[in-house]
N, C-alpha and C positions, 0 to 999 in steps of 0.2 A: 973628142969634140963629136957632137950629135950632128948627123946630117941635116942640110938645111933644103927645105923646099921653095921652088918660087911660086908667086901668088899669080893667079890670072882671073880677071872676071869675065864673064861671060856680059853678052849684050843685053840678056834679061837682068842679070844683076846689077850692073850699071843702071839700068832703067828704074829697078825698086829702090836703088837709093836715091836717085833725083827725085821718086815720086814722096820718098820718105822727107825727104830735105823740104820739098816744096809744102808739103802738110804741116809739117812741124813749124816752117817760116810762117804760114798762113795762121796757124793756130797757137804758137807758144813764141813767135818772133825768131829774128836771125841767130843770135847768140845760142838760144837753146837748140835750133836745127844743126847749126855749126858743130856745137859740142857734142851732138849725139851721134851725127856722122863720123866724128873724130872718133867716138868711142867702138862704132863700127868698125872702121878701118882698123884700129888697134886691136880688136878682136881678131879679125881676119889676119893682121901681121902676127899674132902669136901662133898661127898655124903654120909658120915659117918650119917650126920644131915640133914633132912629135904629132902632127895632124891626124894620126889615127887614133889617138886617145877617146875621141867621142863615138858614141855608138852609130852604128849603121842605120838606115831606115830603108829596108829592103821593098817593105810595101809601098813605098812612094815611086822608087828607081834603083838599079843595081847599082852597087858601089856608092849609093849616096849615104853620105853623115850629116850630121846637124850638129851647133851648138847655138846656146841662147846667148843674148844680150838684152838684157831687160825685158818687153815684153815681146821682142823680135827673135825670130830664127835664121841663122846662115846656115843655108844649105850648101855644100861642096861634095867634091869627088875629089880622090887622089891618085895619081896616075904617074908611075916612074917618079920625075923629082918634080912634081906640078900639083900644086892644089888649085884646082879650078872653083872658084865661087860660082854655082849655079842661079841660087836665089837668095833674097833677104826678105821674108816675108813675116807680117805681124801673125804672131802664135794664136789669135783668136780668129783668124779666117780660117776659113774651112781649108784646108791643105790635103789636096788629092793628088794622085799620080798623072792627071792631066795636066798640071801646073810644071811638071818636068819634062813632058814630051818636046821634043825638038821641033 
């Protein structure tokens, strides 16, 4: 049996997801917004097994990794038995190391 990791969301990642949901509710409606947030959560949950399968993004922050869901990127770090979801950002946004500073 493969190792399972615990998932934890940072406050910034939670705020990103609320912002994404609010934007989609306004522009596409409740059903689309809820469906997309569910897709993000499913992508995050898939990181419970083998989270190191996605490439590292050291140019943004040490130990940071990213995976995509449609036009969004889920940024996360793996430490011991936990996957910390750091940010969820639109891929067209200018993504710099400043977005990952504590």
